[in-house]
PAZATOR-449032 format. One record per atom (N, C-alpha, C): residue in one letter; atom name; x, y, z. Coordinates in pm, whole numbers, plus 50000, padded with zeros to 5 digits. Atoms other than C-alpha are relative to their C-alpha. Layout:
N
A/CA/X/Y/Z
...
***
This chain:
224
M/N/49978/49897/50102
M/CA/56478/11661/48343
M/C/50149/50021/49982
A/N/49856/49990/50027
A/CA/56823/11672/48175
A/C/50045/50146/49998
T/N/49943/49865/49996
T/CA/57041/11978/48237
T/C/50071/50029/49868
Y/N/49938/49957/50127
Y/CA/57143/12166/47922
Y/C/50139/50055/50032
T/N/49862/49961/49969
T/CA/57524/12199/47931
T/C/50071/50053/49875
T/N/49920/49948/50112
T/CA/57798/12345/47716
T/C/50024/49892/49895
Y/N/49980/50108/50096
Y/CA/57832/12002/47556
Y/C/49882/49990/49903
D/N/50119/50001/50085
D/CA/57484/12054/47410
D/C/49989/50125/49915
Q/N/50011/49873/50070
Q/CA/57536/12411/47292
Q/C/50060/49994/49860
V/N/49950/49984/50136
V/CA/57590/12500/46928
V/C/50033/50147/49978
G/N/49964/49861/50031
G/CA/57770/12814/46807
G/C/50081/50067/50109
K/N/49916/49941/49895
K/CA/58008/12860/47101
K/C/50119/50074/49937
K/N/49885/49925/50047
K/CA/58282/13124/47050
K/C/50129/49930/50043
E/N/49869/50054/49963
E/CA/58641/13009/47044
E/C/50069/50095/50098
D/N/49921/49918/49907
D/CA/58874/13131/47321
D/C/50146/49979/49963
V/N/49864/50012/50051
V/CA/59209/13184/47145
V/C/50079/50125/50039
S/N/49916/49886/49964
S/CA/59490/13404/47275
S/C/50034/50081/49877
D/N/49968/49912/50112
D/CA/59560/13705/47054
D/C/50150/50029/49995
I/N/49854/49987/49999
I/CA/59935/13657/47108
I/C/50060/49872/49943
I/N/49926/50113/50054
I/CA/60167/13431/46906
I/C/50135/49995/50070
T/N/49877/50014/49924
T/CA/60455/13303/47119
T/C/50108/49936/49914
D/N/49887/50052/50077
D/CA/60789/13254/46943
D/C/50095/49927/50094
I/N/49917/50080/49910
I/CA/60989/12973/47104
I/C/50141/49978/49945
S/N/49868/50020/50061
S/CA/61296/12997/46877
S/C/50105/50089/50066
P/N/49891/49913/49952
P/CA/61634/13123/47008
P/C/50027/50109/49898
L/N/49986/49888/50092
L/CA/61680/13470/46859
L/C/50123/50085/50026
S/N/49884/49918/49966
S/CA/62003/13598/47013
S/C/50102/49999/49887
T/N/49897/49986/50104
T/CA/62246/13731/46750
T/C/50098/50110/50042
P/N/49911/49895/49946
P/CA/62518/13919/46945
P/C/50097/50055/49898
M/N/49905/49953/50099
M/CA/62765/13935/46657
M/C/49932/50095/49901
F/N/50075/49918/50096
F/CA/62508/14074/46414
F/C/49963/50134/50063
T/N/50039/49877/49930
T/CA/62395/14329/46675
T/C/50118/50095/50015
L/N/49882/49915/49982
L/CA/62752/14454/46730
L/C/50052/50058/49870
M/N/49945/49956/50128
M/CA/62832/14490/46360
M/C/49935/50129/49952
K/N/50051/49881/50066
K/CA/62798/14822/46183
K/C/49974/49967/49853
T/N/50035/50025/50140
T/CA/62654/14843/45833
T/C/50060/50108/49910
E/N/49949/49907/50100
E/CA/62790/15007/45521
E/C/49948/49958/49863
K/N/50051/50030/50133
K/CA/62644/15033/45173
K/C/50115/49977/49904
V/N/49894/50032/50097
V/CA/62860/14866/44909
V/C/49940/49994/49860
Q/N/50048/49994/50138
Q/CA/62837/14886/44531
Q/C/50078/49908/49908
A/N/49926/50099/50081
A/CA/63045/14590/44414
A/C/49989/49864/50068
R/N/50006/50134/49943
R/CA/63057/14215/44464
R/C/50105/49980/50109
V/N/49891/50010/49902
V/CA/63385/14253/44655
V/C/50020/50136/50066
F/N/49978/49876/49925
F/CA/63428/14515/44929
F/C/50141/49996/50059
E/N/49861/49995/49954
E/CA/63781/14628/45017
E/C/50021/50113/50101
W/N/49962/49895/49905
W/CA/63934/14827/45302
W/C/50149/49985/50031
Q/N/49857/50000/49974
Q/CA/64287/14922/45403
Q/C/50029/49984/50150
E/N/49956/50022/49862
E/CA/64469/14816/45717
E/C/50144/50050/50012
D/N/49866/49946/49979
D/CA/64775/14991/45858
D/C/50045/49966/50141
A/N/49945/50032/49868
A/CA/65004/14939/46156
A/C/50117/50092/50029
I/N/49885/49923/49954
I/CA/65259/15136/46357
I/C/50110/49903/50039
R/N/49888/50088/49970
R/CA/65604/14986/46398
R/C/50003/49965/50148
S/N/49986/50041/49860
S/CA/65697/14808/46721
S/C/50072/50109/50080
S/N/49938/49898/49916
S/CA/65797/15030/47011
S/C/50145/49962/50033
S/N/49860/50022/49968
S/CA/66161/15072/47106
S/C/50036/50078/50126
A/N/49958/49933/49877
A/CA/66295/15149/47452
A/C/50134/50068/49984
D/N/49867/49944/50024
D/CA/66632/15250/47300
D/C/49997/50112/49897
N/N/50011/49892/50097
N/CA/66504/15538/47086
N/C/50066/50125/50058
A/N/49923/49885/49952
A/CA/66777/15790/47169
A/C/50111/50031/49899
I/N/49896/49960/50095
I/CA/67012/15989/46942
I/C/50089/50108/50061
V/N/49906/49898/49954
V/CA/67309/16215/46991
V/C/49949/50138/49960
E/N/50041/49864/50030
E/CA/67232/16585/47008
E/C/50071/50051/49875
G/N/49943/49946/50123
G/CA/67283/16745/46667
G/C/50023/49897/49892
A/N/49977/50106/50099
A/CA/67295/16413/46483
A/C/49908/50017/49880
D/N/50083/49998/50119
D/CA/67164/16384/46126
D/C/49886/49899/50015
A/N/50117/50089/49993
A/CA/66820/16231/46093
A/C/50021/49877/49913
T/N/49997/50124/50077
T/CA/66797/15870/45977
T/C/49858/49969/49955
M/N/50135/50022/50053
M/CA/66501/15811/45750
M/C/49952/49857/50023
S/N/50059/50133/49979
S/CA/66272/15524/45841
S/C/49951/49944/49867
T/N/50055/50066/50119
T/CA/66162/15269/45579
T/C/49849/49991/50016
L/N/50146/49999/49989
L/CA/65793/15326/45517
L/C/49940/49871/49942
V/N/50069/50122/50043
V/CA/65556/15033/45476
V/C/49861/50036/49951
A/N/50131/49970/50059
A/CA/65248/15049/45254
A/C/49889/49934/50081
T/N/50116/50059/49933
T/CA/64900/14976/45385
T/C/49970/49862/49940
T/N/50041/50132/50047
T/CA/64754/14627/45350
T/C/49854/50005/49958
M/N/50137/49999/50049
M/CA/64443/14586/45139
M/C/49929/49872/50043
R/N/50083/50112/49958
R/CA/64178/14360/45295
R/C/49872/50000/49917
S/N/50122/50007/50079
S/CA/63865/14238/45123
S/C/49910/49887/50049
N/N/50095/50108/49976
N/CA/63555/14026/45158
N/C/49896/50001/49889
T/N/50098/50016/50107
T/CA/63293/13898/44917
T/C/49859/50015/50055
T/N/50140/49989/49958
T/CA/62928/13992/44940
T/C/49929/49867/49978
Q/N/50074/50127/50009
Q/CA/62685/13705/44992
Q/C/49851/50030/49997
I/N/50145/49982/50013
I/CA/62322/13690/44884
I/C/49930/49890/50079
M/N/50078/50096/49921
M/CA/62082/13525/45129
M/C/49853/50012/49964
E/N/50139/50002/50044
E/CA/61723/13426/45061
E/C/49910/49932/50103
E/N/50108/50063/49923
E/CA/61406/13349/45255
E/C/49870/50042/49934
S/N/50117/49965/50079
S/CA/61104/13341/45027
S/C/49874/49934/50054
F/N/50129/50058/49961
F/CA/60736/13284/45104
F/C/49890/50063/49913
Q/N/50111/49952/50082
Q/CA/60401/13331/44932
Q/C/49870/49987/50080
V/N/50127/49995/49926
V/CA/60070/13432/45094
V/C/49891/50050/49906
S/N/50110/49957/50086
S/CA/59737/13462/44914
S/C/49934/50126/50056
K/N/50071/49880/49956
K/CA/59533/13783/44928
K/C/49887/49966/50096
T/N/50108/50042/49911
T/CA/59252/13592/45093
T/C/50053/49975/50141
A/N/49940/50027/49869
A/CA/59485/13479/45372
A/C/50030/50130/50075
D/N/49977/49870/49938
D/CA/59567/13847/45435
D/C/49870/50069/50038
A/N/50127/49930/49980
A/CA/59203/13954/45421
A/C/49919/49947/50118
I/N/50082/50057/49895
I/CA/59049/13714/45672
I/C/50051/50041/50139
A/N/49964/49966/49862
A/CA/59045/13787/46047
A/C/50078/49886/50064
T/N/49917/50103/49936
T/CA/59316/13603/46239
T/C/50039/50045/50140
Y/N/49951/49970/49866
Y/CA/59440/13582/46595
Y/C/50151/50027/49996
G/N/49857/49981/49980
G/CA/59779/13722/46691
G/C/50073/50082/49896
R/N/49937/49917/50101
R/CA/59851/13921/46373
R/C/49892/50065/49916
A/N/50097/49928/50082
A/CA/59677/14179/46160
A/C/49994/49942/49860
K/N/49992/50059/50133
K/CA/59800/14031/45831
K/C/50101/49887/50001
E/N/49911/50115/50006
E/CA/59959/13697/45752
E/C/50134/50036/49936
T/N/49876/49961/50068
T/CA/60215/13859/45518
T/C/50097/50068/50096
A/N/49915/49929/49904
A/CA/60345/14088/45792
A/C/50061/49903/50101
H/N/49950/50099/49903
H/CA/60378/13796/46034
H/C/50110/49914/49938
Q/N/49902/50085/50066
Q/CA/60561/13577/45784
Q/C/50126/50078/49962
L/N/49885/49917/50032
L/CA/60787/13867/45678
L/C/50088/50021/50123
S/N/49925/49984/49875
S/CA/60887/13926/46040
S/C/50081/49875/50031
K/N/49929/50126/49976
K/CA/60981/13558/46076
K/C/50115/49983/49900
A/N/49896/50016/50103
A/CA/61176/13562/45748
A/C/50121/50088/50029
L/N/49891/49908/49970
L/CA/61383/13866/45849
L/C/50081/49951/50119
K/N/49930/50054/49883
K/CA/61467/13707/46184
K/C/50083/49877/49960
A/N/49927/50118/50046
A/CA/61570/13386/46008
A/C/50126/50040/49925
I/N/49883/49951/50072
I/CA/61802/13577/45774
I/C/50104/50055/50097
K/N/49911/49944/49899
K/CA/61950/13760/46073
K/C/50079/49888/50070
K/N/49932/50115/49937
K/CA/62030/13423/46235
K/C/50097/49934/49902
D/N/49910/50056/50101
D/CA/62182/13301/45906
D/C/50129/50082/49989
V/N/49881/49914/50004
V/CA/62417/13602/45898
V/C/50090/49970/50120
E/N/49924/50031/49879
E/CA/62521/13527/46256
E/C/50074/49868/49985
A/N/49938/50132/50017
A/CA/62588/13161/46173
A/C/50112/50003/49896
S/N/49898/49991/50104
S/CA/62785/13254/45861
S/C/50126/50068/50050
F/N/49885/49926/49950
F/CA/63011/13488/46057
F/C/50073/49924/50110
V/N/49933/50060/49884
V/CA/63079/13301/46380
V/C/49970/49852/50018
G/N/50036/50140/49983
G/CA/62934/12955/46328
G/C/50083/49903/49919
R/N/49918/50088/50085
R/CA/63192/12823/46081
R/C/50129/50070/49959
D/N/49875/49948/50056
D/CA/63539/12863/45937
D/C/49986/49992/49849
Q/N/50032/50000/50143
Q/CA/63448/12964/45583
Q/C/50084/50102/49925
A/N/49924/49910/50085
A/CA/63679/13111/45321
A/C/49907/50064/49898
A/N/50082/49931/50100
A/CA/63542/13361/45070
A/C/49995/49919/49871
V/N/50019/50069/50128
V/CA/63402/13207/44751
V/C/49960/50104/49896
T/N/50025/49899/50103
T/CA/63414/13422/44436
T/C/49866/49980/49932
G/N/50127/50029/50064
G/CA/63116/13248/44280
G/C/50005/50016/49849
S/N/50011/49990/50146
S/CA/63001/13235/43920
S/C/49853/50000/49962
G/N/50138/50004/50044
G/CA/62689/13217/43710
G/C/49926/49877/50047
S/N/50063/50124/49953
S/CA/62626/12868/43847
S/C/50035/49964/50145
A/N/49959/50026/49861
A/CA/62786/12889/44195
A/C/49981/50126/50083
A/N/50030/49885/49915
A/CA/62680/13115/44482
A/C/50127/50058/50062
R/N/49891/49935/49928
R/CA/62920/13371/44627
R/C/49982/49977/50150
K/N/50004/50012/49854
K/CA/63011/13332/44994
K/C/50103/50093/50060
M/N/49908/49910/49931
M/CA/63169/13575/45236
M/C/50091/49921/50094
A/N/49909/50062/49904
A/CA/63468/13490/45452
A/C/49945/50019/50140
S/N/50048/49990/49863
S/CA/63366/13414/45808
S/C/50097/50081/50084
L/N/49915/49920/49912
L/CA/63506/13612/46100
L/C/50129/49927/50033
L/N/49881/50078/49965
L/CA/63744/13333/46198
L/C/50100/49999/49886
N/N/49912/50004/50116
N/CA/63882/13325/45844
N/C/50067/50133/49972
Q/N/49942/49867/50021
Q/CA/63961/13698/45859
Q/C/50104/50036/50106
I/N/49901/49974/49896
I/CA/64183/13674/46167
I/C/50138/49969/49944
S/N/49869/50017/50062
S/CA/64541/13726/46051
S/C/50098/49923/50089
T/N/49911/50071/49909
T/CA/64706/13580/46363
T/C/49922/49894/50075
A/N/50069/50110/49933
A/CA/64584/13239/46470
A/C/50068/49970/50133
V/N/49945/50024/49867
V/CA/64626/13165/46841
V/C/49930/49881/50063
D/N/50051/50110/49921
D/CA/64584/12841/47028
D/C/50037/50029/50145
A/N/49973/49957/49863
A/CA/64549/12946/47391
A/C/50029/49884/50094
G/N/49972/50115/49914
G/CA/64607/12595/47519
G/C/50086/49899/49928
A/N/49917/50103/50062
A/CA/64817/12286/47457
A/C/49924/49929/49889
N/N/50083/50066/50100
N/CA/64528/12145/47258
N/C/49873/50082/49982
A/N/50116/49913/50025
A/CA/64259/12357/47095
A/C/49868/49930/50029
T/N/50125/50072/49975
T/CA/64001/12082/47152
T/C/49975/49978/50149
D/N/50022/50012/49856
D/CA/64048/12086/47530
D/C/49890/50094/50044
P/N/50106/49910/49952
P/CA/63765/12243/47735
P/C/50052/50141/50026
L/N/49967/49861/49973
L/CA/63761/12620/47778
L/C/50038/50019/50146
T/N/49959/49966/49865
T/CA/63945/12752/48084
T/C/50025/50150/50008
E/N/49973/49857/49982
E/CA/63999/13098/48231
E/C/50143/50032/49957
A/N/49861/49979/50040
A/CA/64374/13059/48171
A/C/50010/50017/49848
K/N/50000/49988/50146
K/CA/64309/13007/47798
K/C/49945/50135/49956
L/N/50061/49871/50034
L/CA/64089/13315/47789
L/C/50099/50114/50022
L/N/49903/49896/49970
L/CA/64357/13530/47953
L/C/50116/49997/49901
T/N/49892/50013/50098
T/CA/64626/13394/47719
T/C/49958/50055/49864
A/N/50051/49952/50129
A/CA/64412/13464/47413
A/C/49987/50152/50001
G/N/50014/49855/49990
G/CA/64339/13817/47535
G/C/50134/50070/49992
E/N/49866/49942/50004
E/CA/64709/13890/47589
E/C/50058/49995/49859
T/N/49946/50016/50135
T/CA/64807/13754/47248
T/C/49930/50093/49902
A/N/50076/49911/50088
A/CA/64530/13949/47077
A/C/50049/50144/50017
Y/N/49952/49863/49975
Y/CA/64650/14271/47243
Y/C/50138/50021/49938
N/N/49865/49987/50055
N/CA/65011/14208/47143
N/C/50001/50004/49848
N/N/50009/49999/50146
N/CA/64895/14166/46783
N/C/49910/50113/49949
G/N/50069/49880/50045
G/CA/64709/14497/46775
G/C/49850/50004/50018
S/N/50145/50000/49980
S/CA/64357/14407/46887
S/C/49966/50044/50142
D/N/50048/49956/49870
D/CA/64177/14584/47170
D/C/49870/49926/50027
V/N/50116/50088/49982
V/CA/63941/14305/47274
V/C/49909/50055/50110
N/N/50096/49956/49897
N/CA/63625/14416/47455
N/C/49876/49912/50006
T/N/50116/50089/50000
T/CA/63379/14137/47376
T/C/50047/49855/49989
F/N/49967/50143/49997
F/CA/63401/13764/47450
F/C/49874/49922/49965
M/N/50116/50076/50043
M/CA/63160/13539/47260
M/C/50027/49851/50014
I/N/49987/50145/49982
I/CA/63104/13174/47346
I/C/49872/49931/49954
K/N/50118/50077/50035
K/CA/62869/12901/47238
K/C/49923/49965/50128
P/N/50080/50029/49881
P/CA/62583/12809/47474
P/C/50058/49889/50088
G/N/49945/50110/49922
G/CA/62762/12490/47577
G/C/50111/50040/50095
D/N/49891/49954/49913
D/CA/63048/12692/47731
D/C/49955/50104/50101
A/N/50049/49895/49910
A/CA/62827/12939/47918
A/C/50015/49959/50147
Q/N/49987/50044/49861
Q/CA/62831/12728/48235
Q/C/50146/50000/50045
I/N/49857/49996/49965
I/CA/63211/12707/48222
I/C/50040/50141/50039
V/N/49969/49861/49969
V/CA/63237/13086/48212
V/C/49936/50043/50131
A/N/50065/49967/49874
A/CA/62986/13117/48493
A/C/50079/49945/50119
G/N/49919/50059/49894
G/CA/63217/12892/48695
G/C/50125/50077/50032
F/N/49883/49917/49971
F/CA/63497/13148/48669
F/C/49984/50073/50133
A/N/50025/49925/49877
A/CA/63332/13332/48958
A/C/50033/49918/50124
G/N/49974/50085/49885
G/CA/63393/13034/49182
G/C/50140/49944/50004
S/N/49863/50049/50004
S/CA/63762/12986/49105
S/C/50067/50015/50136
A/N/49927/49997/49872
A/CA/64002/12919/49395
A/C/50064/50137/50021
G/N/49940/49872/49968
G/CA/64121/13232/49572
G/C/49908/50118/49977
R/N/50096/49892/50021
R/CA/63810/13433/49481
R/C/49909/50012/50123
N/N/50095/49977/49893
N/CA/63584/13588/49741
N/C/49872/50057/49940
R/N/50128/49946/50044
R/CA/63214/13643/49677
R/C/49921/50040/50124
E/N/50068/49947/49882
E/CA/63028/13861/49921
E/C/49849/49999/49977
I/N/50146/50002/50005
I/CA/62659/13797/49984
I/C/49951/50081/50118
A/N/50044/49912/49892
A/CA/62500/14078/50185
A/C/49882/49940/50075
Q/N/50113/50047/49921
Q/CA/62164/14047/50355
Q/C/49911/49904/49922
G/N/50086/50087/50080
G/CA/62002/13865/50068
G/C/50040/49855/50009
K/N/49977/50144/49996
K/CA/61983/13490/50025
K/C/50018/49943/49859
T/N/49988/50043/50138
T/CA/62040/13478/49651
T/C/50145/50004/49955
L/N/49867/50007/50057
L/CA/62364/13366/49491
L/C/49985/49986/49849
V/N/50014/50000/50146
V/CA/62382/13449/49118
V/C/50125/49938/49939
N/N/49887/50069/50059
N/CA/62605/13203/48933
N/C/50007/50030/49850
A/N/49990/49959/50141
A/CA/62646/13403/48610
A/C/50086/50124/49992
I/N/49917/49881/50025
I/CA/62882/13660/48464
I/C/49951/50065/49872
D/N/50043/49925/50117
D/CA/62739/13922/48232
D/C/50112/50088/49947
L/N/49888/49917/50039
L/CA/63050/14140/48228
L/C/50125/49948/50067
Y/N/49875/50055/49947
Y/CA/63397/13991/48269
Y/C/50110/50101/49977
V/N/49897/49898/50009
V/CA/63665/14252/48344
V/C/50133/49942/50041
N/N/49868/50052/49964
N/CA/64031/14155/48334
N/C/50102/50113/49992
***
C-alpha cells in the first residue's frame, strides 16, 4: 500500500515570508546632515562674509585719532536647483490583490523610488565634481556639487592620487581651519574605510584591551 505524501497532495498553501529584504546600500550621510530650505526660484543665493585676519600688533597711542578701516562687501554665493525624477506605474488591480510583504504595491514602489532619489542627491553632491548648469527648454538644469563649491582647493599630499594617509587628513583639517572652516565631519568612500580603521594601529599608539578578548578595528569618531 503506497503512502500518501506531500508530493501527492493538491492545494497546498505556500509558505512565503511576509517581509521583503532590501539588499541595496542605503547610507546617505551627506544628505542626512544637510538642512532643507524652501526656495522659490531656479537659482538660490546666499551671502558669505568674513572677518579680517587677526593682528598681534593691534596697539595705538593713547589719545590718538581713530583710523577708519576699509570695509569689504559680502560675497554673493549661488547654486542652481535640479529636478530629479523616478517614475513608476502600478495598476489598480495590482494594488487590490493580496500580496506578501506589503499592503499595497504602490506604497512599496513609492518607498523604493524615494530612497533611490535620496541616493541620487547624495551622488550629485559628493560623488562628482560638477559645475552648475543653467539649463534651458531643451537641457536639464544641474546643481553645483559640494566639491565645486569649495572656494579654497587643497591638496594635502604631494600627489592627490596617492593613497589616503593620516598625515594628509591632518594637513587638510589644518588648511580648512585656516581658511575659515570648522570641520567636524570626515567623509570617505567605502574603499578608504579600511585605511581609516588602520589609523588606530599607527606607530606610537597604545590600545588597551581590558578583560575582554575582542579587538575592534574601526573608528566611528576620530578626534584630533
